[in-house]
C-alpha positions in Angstrom: 8.8 -3.2 -16.7 9.2 0.1 -15.0 11.4 0.2 -11.9 9.6 0.5 -8.7 9.5 4.1 -7.5 10.1 3.2 -3.9 12.5 5.8 -2.7 13.5 8.4 -5.3 14.9 10.8 -2.7 17.0 8.0 -1.3 18.5 7.2 -4.7 19.2 10.8 -5.5 21.0 11.4 -2.2 23.0 8.2 -2.3 24.8 9.2 -5.5 27.0 11.4 -3.3 27.9 8.7 -0.9 29.9 5.5 -1.3 29.1 2.1 0.0 31.7 2.6 2.7 29.2 4.8 4.6 27.5 1.6 5.7 28.8 -1.2 7.9 30.0 -4.3 6.0 27.8 -7.4 5.6 27.2 -9.6 8.7 25.1 -12.6 9.5 21.6 -11.3 10.1 18.5 -12.9 11.5 15.7 -13.2 9.0 12.8 -10.8 9.4 9.5 -12.2 10.3 6.7 -12.1 7.7 4.8 -9.6 9.9 7.9 -7.3 10.0 8.2 -7.6 6.2 4.5 -6.6 5.9 5.1 -3.5 8.0 8.2 -2.7 6.0 6.3 -2.8 2.7 3.4 -0.8 4.2 5.5 2.1 5.2 7.5 2.4 1.9 7.0 5.7 0.0 4.8 5.3 -3.1 3.5 2.0 -1.7 0.2 2.6 -3.5 1.9 2.7 -6.8 2.6 -1.1 -6.5 -1.1 -1.8 -6.7 -1.7 1.0 -9.3 0.3 -0.4 -12.2 -0.2 1.1 -15.6 -3.7 0.4 -17.1 -2.9 2.2 -20.3 -1.7 0.6 -23.5 2.0 1.1 -24.2 1.9 3.7 -27.0 5.2 2.5 -28.5 3.8 -1.1 -28.7 0.6 0.2 -30.3 2.6 2.3 -32.8 4.8 -0.7 -33.7 1.8 -3.0 -34.3 -0.1 -0.3 -36.3 3.0 0.0 -38.5 2.7 -3.8 -39.2 -1.0 -3.6 -39.5 -2.0 -0.3 -41.2 -5.5 0.8 -40.7 -6.1 -1.8 -38.0 -5.7 0.3 -34.8 -9.3 -0.3 -33.8 -8.7 -4.1 -33.9 -5.4 -3.8 -32.1 -6.5 -1.7 -29.1 -8.8 -4.3 -27.4 -6.1 -7.0 -27.8 -3.5 -4.8 -26.2 -5.9 -3.7 -23.5 -6.6 -7.3 -22.6 -2.8 -7.9 -22.3 -2.6 -4.9 -19.9 -5.4 -6.5 -17.8 -3.6 -9.8 -17.8 -0.1 -8.5 -16.9 -1.1 -5.9 -14.2 -1.8 -8.5 -11.5 1.4 -10.3 -12.4 3.4 -7.1 -12.1 1.9 -6.2 -8.7 2.4 -9.7 -7.3 6.0 -9.9 -8.7 6.8 -6.4 -7.3 5.6 -7.4 -3.8 7.5 -10.7 -3.9 10.6 -8.8 -5.0 10.3 -6.4 -2.0 9.9 -9.4 0.3 13.1 -10.9 -1.1 14.9 -7.6 -0.6 13.7 -7.5 3.0 14.9 -11.1 3.6 18.3 -10.2 2.0 18.6 -7.2 4.3 17.9 -9.1 7.5 15.8 -8.3 10.5 18.0 -5.5 12.1 18.2 -3.5 8.9 14.5 -3.9 8.1 13.6 -2.7 11.6 15.7 0.4 11.1 14.1 1.0 7.7 10.6 0.6 9.1 11.6 3.2 11.8 13.0 5.5 9.1 10.1 5.4 6.6 7.4 5.2 9.3 8.9 8.1 11.4 9.7 11.8 11.0 13.2 11.2 9.7 12.1 10.2 6.2 10.4 13.6 5.6 13.5 15.4 6.9 15.7 13.2 4.6 13.5 13.9 1.6 13.7 17.6 2.2 17.5 17.4 2.7 17.9 15.3 -0.5 15.8 17.9 -2.4 18.1 20.7 -1.2 21.2 18.8 -2.1 20.0 17.7 -5.6 21.9 19.2 -8.4 24.5 20.8 -6.2 28.2 19.9 -7.0 29.2 20.7 -3.4 26.4 20.7 -0.8 26.8 23.0 2.2 28.7 21.7 5.2 25.5 21.6 7.3 23.6 19.6 4.8 26.5 17.2 4.2 26.8 16.6 7.9 23.1 15.9 8.3 23.2 13.5 5.3 26.2 11.7 6.8 24.4 11.3 10.0 21.3 9.9 8.3 23.5 7.5 6.3 25.2 6.3 9.4 21.9 5.8 11.3 19.9 4.0 8.7 20.9 1.2 6.2 19.9 3.3 3.2 22.9 2.3 1.1 22.2 -1.4 1.7 18.6 -0.9 0.7 19.6 0.9 -2.4 22.0 -1.9 -3.3 19.3 -4.5 -2.9 16.8 -2.4 -5.0 19.4 -2.2 -7.8 18.9 -6.0 -8.1 15.1 -5.7 -8.5 15.1 -6.7 -12.1 17.3 -9.7 -11.5 15.1 -10.8 -8.6 11.9 -10.5 -10.6 13.6 -12.2 -13.6 14.4 -15.2 -11.3 10.7 -15.3 -10.0 9.3 -18.4 -11.7 5.7 -17.3 -10.8 6.1 -14.0 -12.5 7.8 -15.4 -15.6 5.1 -18.0 -15.9 2.3 -15.4 -15.7 4.2 -13.0 -18.1 4.7 -15.8 -20.7 1.0 -16.8 -20.4 -0.1 -13.2 -21.0 2.3 -12.9 -24.0 1.0 -16.2 -25.5 -2.6 -15.0 -25.1 -1.8 -11.8 -26.9 0.0 -13.7 -29.7 -3.0 -16.0 -30.1 -5.5 -13.1 -30.1 -3.4 -11.3 -32.9 -3.3 -14.5 -34.9 -7.0 -15.2 -34.5 -7.7 -11.6 -35.7 -5.4 -12.1 -38.7 -3.0 -9.4 -37.5 0.8 -9.4 -37.7 2.8 -9.5 -34.5 6.2 -9.0 -36.0 
């Protein structure tokens, strides 16, 4: 599964800053479901969560064609059905993962992130990150501006939580159940068509 492209500019900029830029962990009140909804709504690339890939994975198709020469026309609808099966599971799993991330961050950090992504500072941050990208030593003014952003918003904490996205999704029983069901349906369809799966 592709990682969620939630805050590419954040991830690029954070490479230059250590975790010490953020305050240490402390007991946090849990965010309300309404606050989590607002948090997810303001995230960059939010629309990509609902627009998961609808195209067949070319590498999977190539591998199956190698096992079943001359059968690409039979393989394509089976793989397309699998994409249609897994897309809702990926969307739902991604949204549950973001809700878990928000709960792990706590109410205060989520409120600050809503303010960041929903306000003018995110655009300024993205422009700053773009200027700093690829530079071994960013200018003093840009470095100071980045340090101020990092001190104001819990971007490092968010980045650390997002780095655990695959683990969170892997522990999501609902997602794993749906993914296994889709895989089983694909295997059954291949077998019914007399096609090799491996």
